[in-house]
N, C-alpha and C positions, 0 to 999 in steps of 0.2 A: 653946276651942271644942270641943264634945263630938263633932262629926263633921267629917269632911273635906269641904271645899267641893266640890260636884258641879257638873255641867254646867249645871243649872238655876239655879245661883247665879253664873254667869258675868256679870261686870259689877259684882256686889256687891263682889267682891274688888278690882276695879279702883277702885271708889269708896271703898274702905276700910271697907265694911260687912261685918258678920259675922252668921251665922245666930244668931238670938236677939235682935238689936237691932231687928228688924222682925217680931215674932211673927205668924204666920199668913200673912205675905206672902213668897212665895218670890222673886218679882221683879215689877216693873212697868216698862213702857217704852212710849214713844211712837214709832211708826214715822214716819220722815221722808219716806216715799214714794219713796226712792231706794235702798232696800236696807239702810239703817242704822237705828239706834234710839237713843233717849236714855233712860237709866234714871231712875225716879222713886222717891221715898220715900213713906211713908204720907201725910205732909203735902202733898207735891207732887201726889200722886194725888187728894187731895180738891179741889185747885185745877184739875184738868184740865178742859178744854173741848173739844168736838169740833173746833173750829177749829184746835187745836194739832196734830192728827193722830190717826191710828188708835191706840187704846190697847190694849195687851196686858197683862193682869194675871193672874198665876198664883198661886193661893192654896192653902193647906192646908185641905182640906174639913173636917177634924175639929178645926180650931183655933177657939176661941171668938172671937178677934179677927176672923178671916176671916168667920165666920158672922154676926157683928154687922155688919160692913161690908156684906155682901151683903144682909142683911135691912133695914138702916136707911139706907144711904147709896148703894147702887148704883142705885136708881131702878127696879129690876126688879120686876115684879108679885110679891107675896109668895107666890102659889101656885107660880110658876116658881122662886122662890128655894128653896122647900121641895123641889121636884123636883131642883134642882141639889145640894142638901145631903142628899138621901135616900140610904139604904143600898142601895136597889135599883140594881143596876148592869148590868142586861141591856142590851146595845147597842140603841139606838133613836134616832130623830130625830123631833122635833115642831116644826112651824112655828107661830110666834106672831106674827101680823101680818107685819112685815118682818124678823123675827129667827128664829133657830133655836136650839132646845135639843137638844143631842146628847150621848149617852153612848156612848163607844167604848172599846175595850180594846187595851192594848199590853203589851209584854213588860216585866216588872219587872226592871230591870237591877241592882237591889240584892239580888236573891234568889240563893241558891245551893242546891246539892243538889236534892232532889225539887221544891222550890218554884221552881226556875229555869225551869220550863215554865209557870208561872202567867201568866195574862193579867190585868192589873190595870186597873181602870176609870179613865178620865179624863172628867170632866163638863165640858161646854163650853156657853157662851152666846155666840152670834155675831150681831152686827147690823152695820150699815154703818160704825159708828164704834168698836166695841169688840169684843174677843175676851176672854172671861173663862174661864179654865181652872182646874179644881180637881182635886186628887188627894190621897190620904191621905198623912200625914206620912212613913210608912215605905216609901213606894213611890218608885221612881226610874225615869224614862222617858228613854231615850237620844234619843228623837225630839225632845223639847224642847231638850235640850242641843245637838243638831246645829243646830237653827234659831237658837238664841242665838249659836252660833259663827258662823253665816253672817251674822247681823246685825252682828257685830263687824267682819268683813272687808268689809262693804258688799255682800254677795250674798244678803241676806235677803229676806223677803217685803215687798211694797210696799203692801199693803192688807189689809182684813179677809178678803176672799175668798181671796186668795193665801195668807195665813197659815193659814186653815182647811184649804185643800187640802194645804199642806205638812205640817201636823200629821197628817192622815189618811194621806198617802203614807208618811211615815216610821214611823208606827205599824204600818202593814202591812208595810213593808220589814223591820222588826226581827223580825217573826214568822217570816220565811223561814229564818234559821239555826236556829231552834227546831225547825221542821218537818224540816229537813235532818238535824239531830241525831237526831230521833226515827226517821226513815227509816233512817239509818245503823245505829242500834241494832237495828232489826228485821232489816236485812241481816246483821248480825253473828250474831244469833240463828239466822237461817236457815242460815248456814254452820256454826255450832257445835252445831246441834241434836243431831247424832248423838253428840257428845262430852260434852255436859253431862248431869249427873244429872237425873232427871225432876223432882225437887222444885225445884231451882234454875231449870230451864227453864220450868216451869209458873209459878213466881212472877214471873220476868222478863217472860214473855209477857203475863200478866195485868196487870202494871204498865204495860207499853207500851199495851195496849188501853185501859186506864182513862185514860191520859194523852191518847190520841187522841180518845176520847169527850169528855173534859173540854175539850180545845181546840176541838173542833167545836161544843160547846155554846155557845160565845161567838162563834166565827167565822161560824157560819151566820146568826144574827140581825144580825151586823155587816155581812154581805153585803147583807141586805135593807135595812138602814138606809142604806148607801151608795148602793144602787140608787135609793132614794127621793130622795136628794139630786139625782140627775140630772134629775128632773122638777120640782123645786122652782123656782118663779119668783121668785127673790130678786134684787133690783137689784144687790146687791154681789157676786153670783156671775156672773162673765163667761162667755162661751162657751168660752174657753180653760180656765177653771176646771172647767167641766162635762166637758170632754174629758178632763182629768186625772182627775177623779173616776170617769169611765167606765173608764179604765185601771186605777185602783185597785180598782174593783169586780170587774173581770175577774180581777185578780190574787188577790183574796180568794176568788173562785169556784174558781180553780185550787187554792188552799190547802184549801178544803173538800173538793174531789175527792181531793186527796192524802191527807187525813185519812181519807176513806172507804176509800181503797185500803189505807192502813196498818191500819185496823181489820179489813178483810177478810183481809189477809195474816196478821195475828196470829191470827185465827180459824182460818184454814187451817193455820197452823203448830201451833196447839193441837190440831187434829184429827190432824195428822201425829204429834205427840208422843203422843197417846192411842193411835194405831195402833202406834207404836213400842213403847210400854210394854206393850201387849197382846201384841205379837209376842215381846217378851222373856219375858213371863210364860208364853206358850205354849211357847216353846223350853225353858224351865226345867221346865215340867210334862212335856214329852216326854222330857227327860233322866231325870227321876225315874221316869217310867213305864217307860222302857227299863231303868233300873237295877233296878227292882222285878221286871221280867220276867226279867232275867239271874239274879237271886238267888232266884227262886221255886223252880226245881228243886233247887238245893243245900239250900234251906230245907226242902223236902219230904223229901228224903233224910235230912237231919239230924233232922227231926222224927219220921220213921218209925223210924229206928234208935235214937232216944232214948226210945222208948216203954218204960215200965217193966213189960214183960210177958215171959213166957217164950217161948223159941223164936227170939230175935233171932239171925239168921245171923252167924256169926263171933264170937260172944260169948266163945268159948274160944280163938280163934286170935290169936296175937301179931301177925299180918300184916293183920288185918281193918281197922284204922284206916288203914293205908297204902293199902289197896285202895280204901277209900271216898274218901280224898283224891284218889287217882289218877282215879277215876271223875268226881269233881267237876271236876277240872282239865281233863278231857277234854270235859266237857259245856260249860264256859264258852266256849271259842272257837267251838264249834259254834253256841251260842246267839247269840253276837255276829255270826257270819256270816249266820245266818237273819234276825236283826233288820235288818241292813244290806240284805239282799235285799228285805226288806219296806219299806225306807225309814224305819224308825223311828230309825236312828242316822245 
């Protein structure tokens, strides 16, 4: 097996199945209405009937087998199938008679490094009897794993509406640690701004601001999509489901506001950094100016006595150089005292 079994494959391991034996199909199961589910293979999936229970099938959007099943065997309008398989992944919700087509975003649990903050799409088709979810092969969503684990212990969703609400709740839940990590990084930058060199601080601030803007780009339309769900009159969405969706929408709204705050904080910190760099440059310029002012009289004396003309005083005296040095040494502390009185030092 090329990759370790993940949460989305829970149940396949129990049934002795391995990834690759069911190409394009991550898992398929029938909800029993009491919080548990029974897994299906491709062949069993083709024999499913609504009377057997609510079907949840999770596919790889970029797998030819999944695309073929969706277009030829799912019974969904071909136009809607194309929308489910499209690369366009901006969060949105569209109602189609008594079904919904939804595109939402969740945290990619398989990413690391800078990509760990990416929000990856999950495409959903929901009606009274089926929930079809699709995601790309290289993406992993903890939200689906948690729901699968709940089904194993008998605490899973009981119907299509309940399943859809749980998916949205857990997708939004997994975003919170990402935003918390982003906020902690900005706090750290705020505390260390005086100690970091300007180039490093500028790079890290710019990186955090870009991440905040990137996350907001997807969370803001996701908020609008979830808000629309509250007013959709779907028979399989109960009043309890809509109340949960309202709570999820409020949470996404807080996330968007948090990202706005993070973006504003990074902008303010960048302005503080610019002011700090300008202040450092100004101080260095003042020091150079003071140094030039201190050295100006000795340079004038040295330049005058070094003129290659006749009549230079003390040219024949062996003590002339010592006298000049003494005069310069006397002038230097006097200049420093004057510059301090003027506030230049």
